[in-house]
MDAnalysis code that builds the backbone (N, CA, C; Angstrom):
import MDAnalysis as mda
import numpy as np

u = mda.Universe.empty(222, n_residues=74, atom_resindex=np.repeat(np.arange(74), 3), trajectory=True)
u.add_TopologyAttr("name", ["N", "CA", "C"] * 74)
u.add_TopologyAttr("resid", np.arange(1, 75))
u.add_TopologyAttr("resname", ["MET", "ALA", "ALA", "ARG", "ALA", "ASN", "THR", "LEU", "ILE", "GLY", "MET", "ALA", "GLU", "LEU", "ALA", "ARG", "ALA", "GLY", "LEU", "GLY", "LEU", "ALA", "PHE", "LEU", "PRO", "GLU", "ASP", "VAL", "ALA", "PRO", "GLY", "LEU", "GLN", "PRO", "ILE", "GLY", "GLN", "PHE", "GLU", "ARG", "GLN", "PHE", "GLU", "SER", "PRO", "LEU", "TRP", "LEU", "LEU", "THR", "HIS", "PRO", "ASP", "LEU", "ARG", "SER", "ASN", "ALA", "ARG", "VAL", "LEU", "ALA", "CYS", "SER", "ARG", "PHE", "LEU", "ALA", "GLU", "ARG", "LEU", "SER", "ASP", "THR"])
u.atoms.positions = np.array([
    [-75.426, -82.833, -52.553],
    [-76.783, -82.473, -52.214],
    [-77.494, -81.989, -53.469],
    [-78.727, -82.366, -53.644],
    [-79.546, -81.908, -54.763],
    [-80.713, -81.102, -54.214],
    [-81.097, -80.088, -54.973],
    [-82.229, -79.263, -54.574],
    [-83.063, -78.968, -55.803],
    [-84.335, -78.787, -55.582],
    [-85.255, -78.488, -56.678],
    [-86.264, -77.465, -56.188],
    [-86.633, -76.548, -57.086],
    [-87.653, -75.551, -56.770],
    [-88.542, -75.369, -57.987],
    [-89.814, -75.167, -57.753],
    [-90.720, -74.960, -58.882],
    [-91.312, -73.548, -58.888],
    [-90.726, -72.644, -58.105],
    [-91.141, -71.240, -58.121],
    [-89.904, -70.369, -58.259],
    [-90.098, -69.155, -58.760],
    [-88.976, -68.229, -58.886],
    [-88.412, -67.848, -57.522],
    [-89.293, -67.671, -56.547],
    [-88.840, -67.319, -55.195],
    [-88.009, -68.456, -54.615],
    [-88.463, -69.668, -54.784],
    [-87.707, -70.823, -54.299],
    [-86.344, -70.924, -54.958],
    [-86.297, -70.676, -56.268],
    [-85.016, -70.710, -56.977],
    [-84.081, -69.618, -56.456],
    [-84.637, -68.430, -56.204],
    [-83.826, -67.330, -55.679],
    [-83.270, -67.676, -54.303],
    [-84.088, -68.267, -53.463],
    [-83.629, -68.634, -52.112],
    [-82.535, -69.699, -52.169],
    [-82.667, -70.665, -53.060],
    [-81.619, -71.677, -53.195],
    [-80.319, -71.048, -53.690],
    [-80.431, -70.116, -54.641],
    [-79.227, -69.429, -55.127],
    [-78.594, -68.599, -54.015],
    [-79.417, -67.909, -53.223],
    [-78.897, -67.122, -52.088],
    [-78.171, -68.008, -51.082],
    [-78.663, -69.232, -50.915],
    [-78.047, -70.166, -49.967],
    [-76.780, -70.805, -50.538],
    [-76.451, -70.457, -51.796],
    [-75.229, -71.000, -52.393],
    [-75.391, -72.391, -52.958],
    [-76.610, -72.790, -53.230],
    [-76.852, -74.144, -53.712],
    [-76.943, -74.244, -55.233],
    [-76.484, -73.229, -55.932],
    [-76.468, -73.307, -57.383],
    [-76.760, -71.970, -58.030],
    [-76.995, -72.032, -59.333],
    [-77.308, -70.864, -60.132],
    [-78.771, -70.908, -60.523],
    [-79.352, -69.755, -60.779],
    [-80.752, -69.699, -61.176],
    [-80.923, -68.641, -62.253],
    [-81.756, -68.925, -63.216],
    [-82.085, -67.997, -64.288],
    [-83.323, -67.232, -63.845],
    [-83.131, -65.995, -63.348],
    [-84.213, -65.249, -62.705],
    [-84.314, -63.825, -63.226],
    [-85.519, -63.279, -63.252],
    [-85.650, -61.847, -63.555],
    [-85.110, -61.021, -62.396],
    [-84.616, -59.829, -62.704],
    [-83.971, -58.991, -61.678],
    [-84.899, -58.625, -60.532],
    [-86.179, -58.413, -60.805],
    [-87.084, -57.982, -59.733],
    [-87.396, -59.091, -58.732],
    [-87.122, -60.336, -59.077],
    [-87.364, -61.450, -58.160],
    [-86.134, -61.719, -57.302],
    [-84.981, -61.314, -57.785],
    [-83.745, -61.688, -57.115],
    [-82.880, -60.495, -56.740],
    [-83.415, -59.521, -55.986],
    [-82.560, -58.410, -55.584],
    [-81.438, -58.912, -54.676],
    [-80.272, -58.376, -54.878],
    [-79.138, -58.763, -54.048],
    [-78.315, -59.909, -54.591],
    [-78.822, -60.618, -55.587],
    [-78.030, -61.690, -56.192],
    [-77.154, -61.105, -57.295],
    [-75.987, -61.680, -57.469],
    [-75.037, -61.205, -58.472],
    [-75.367, -61.778, -59.839],
    [-75.707, -60.925, -60.825],
    [-75.968, -61.452, -62.168],
    [-74.673, -61.960, -62.800],
    [-74.752, -63.018, -63.569],
    [-73.576, -63.562, -64.245],
    [-73.664, -63.399, -65.758],
    [-74.731, -62.803, -66.234],
    [-74.870, -62.580, -67.666],
    [-76.156, -61.839, -67.954],
    [-76.333, -61.488, -69.207],
    [-77.524, -60.788, -69.643],
    [-78.445, -61.749, -70.373],
    [-79.733, -61.594, -70.152],
    [-80.729, -62.386, -70.863],
    [-80.990, -61.743, -72.209],
    [-80.915, -62.521, -73.258],
    [-81.233, -62.028, -74.584],
    [-82.450, -62.778, -75.093],
    [-83.491, -62.020, -75.398],
    [-84.712, -62.647, -75.919],
    [-84.407, -63.213, -77.294],
    [-84.600, -64.522, -77.448],
    [-84.282, -65.176, -78.707],
    [-85.516, -65.524, -79.517],
    [-86.639, -65.522, -78.904],
    [-87.860, -65.832, -79.629],
    [-89.038, -65.156, -78.955],
    [-90.084, -65.022, -79.672],
    [-91.309, -64.427, -79.135],
    [-92.389, -65.491, -79.160],
    [-93.208, -65.495, -78.172],
    [-94.326, -66.424, -78.106],
    [-95.590, -65.632, -77.818],
    [-96.505, -65.599, -78.774],
    [-97.726, -64.822, -78.537],
    [-98.578, -65.461, -77.446],
    [-99.240, -64.623, -76.712],
    [-100.146, -65.084, -75.672],
    [-101.567, -64.853, -76.161],
    [-102.357, -65.875, -76.155],
    [-103.744, -65.776, -76.579],
    [-104.621, -65.677, -75.349],
    [-105.531, -64.761, -75.370],
    [-106.480, -64.592, -74.288],
    [-107.833, -65.092, -74.797],
    [-108.277, -66.205, -74.281],
    [-109.484, -66.850, -74.780],
    [-110.600, -66.802, -73.750],
    [-111.820, -66.741, -74.240],
    [-112.991, -66.810, -73.369],
    [-114.017, -67.739, -73.998],
    [-114.879, -68.259, -73.186],
    [-115.970, -69.098, -73.683],
    [-116.935, -68.206, -74.467],
    [-117.448, -68.682, -75.594],
    [-118.346, -67.849, -76.412],
    [-119.539, -67.284, -75.638],
    [-120.046, -68.036, -74.693],
    [-121.197, -67.566, -73.925],
    [-120.843, -66.420, -72.974],
    [-119.566, -66.244, -72.675],
    [-119.157, -65.233, -71.700],
    [-118.480, -64.019, -72.317],
    [-118.306, -64.005, -73.621],
    [-117.572, -62.918, -74.271],
    [-118.209, -61.549, -74.057],
    [-119.508, -61.490, -73.916],
    [-120.166, -60.194, -73.736],
    [-120.417, -59.857, -72.269],
    [-120.000, -60.716, -71.366],
    [-120.141, -60.471, -69.942],
    [-119.245, -59.302, -69.533],
    [-119.799, -58.326, -68.827],
    [-119.061, -57.108, -68.476],
    [-117.796, -57.415, -67.665],
    [-117.872, -58.342, -66.731],
    [-116.705, -58.666, -65.903],
    [-115.616, -59.341, -66.723],
    [-116.014, -60.231, -67.614],
    [-115.040, -60.917, -68.468],
    [-114.390, -59.913, -69.421],
    [-115.187, -59.010, -69.979],
    [-114.644, -57.973, -70.856],
    [-113.658, -57.076, -70.113],
    [-114.017, -56.663, -68.910],
    [-113.129, -55.803, -68.120],
    [-111.818, -56.514, -67.807],
    [-111.904, -57.763, -67.432],
    [-110.699, -58.546, -67.123],
    [-109.848, -58.724, -68.379],
    [-110.479, -59.032, -69.499],
    [-109.751, -59.228, -70.761],
    [-109.023, -57.954, -71.169],
    [-109.683, -56.826, -71.067],
    [-109.054, -55.547, -71.428],
    [-107.877, -55.233, -70.501],
    [-108.081, -55.455, -69.205],
    [-107.015, -55.221, -68.227],
    [-105.795, -56.076, -68.545],
    [-106.007, -57.367, -68.757],
    [-104.888, -58.266, -69.048],
    [-104.213, -57.913, -70.365],
    [-104.996, -57.582, -71.373],
    [-104.423, -57.223, -72.670],
    [-103.533, -55.990, -72.556],
    [-103.958, -54.990, -71.779],
    [-103.149, -53.787, -71.578],
    [-101.868, -54.100, -70.828],
    [-101.965, -54.887, -69.778],
    [-100.791, -55.167, -68.933],
    [-99.795, -56.118, -69.590],
    [-100.280, -57.036, -70.395],
    [-99.397, -58.052, -70.976],
    [-98.889, -57.684, -72.355],
    [-99.353, -56.572, -72.884],
    [-98.940, -56.149, -74.223],
    [-97.522, -55.607, -74.196],
    [-96.737, -55.934, -75.228],
    [-95.371, -55.416, -75.355],
    [-95.358, -53.993, -75.865],
    [-96.426, -53.575, -76.499],
    [-96.426, -52.240, -77.104],
    [-97.099, -51.240, -76.207],
])
């Protein structure tokens, strides 16, 4: 039998059903037995871009600041 999932939740459910292994963050897969530790091997910067006409828009600025705070590693 073959199974495929394109979401973390779907992958977790397939692993719970015994249909294979899944590489998942701990908060998505409570109750599953980890088989190893994830080691970050590379960093990929995330760019937050806006259209030039919208950069001074209050809602876009608020959203950009919120995302920058939440997604920042520091």
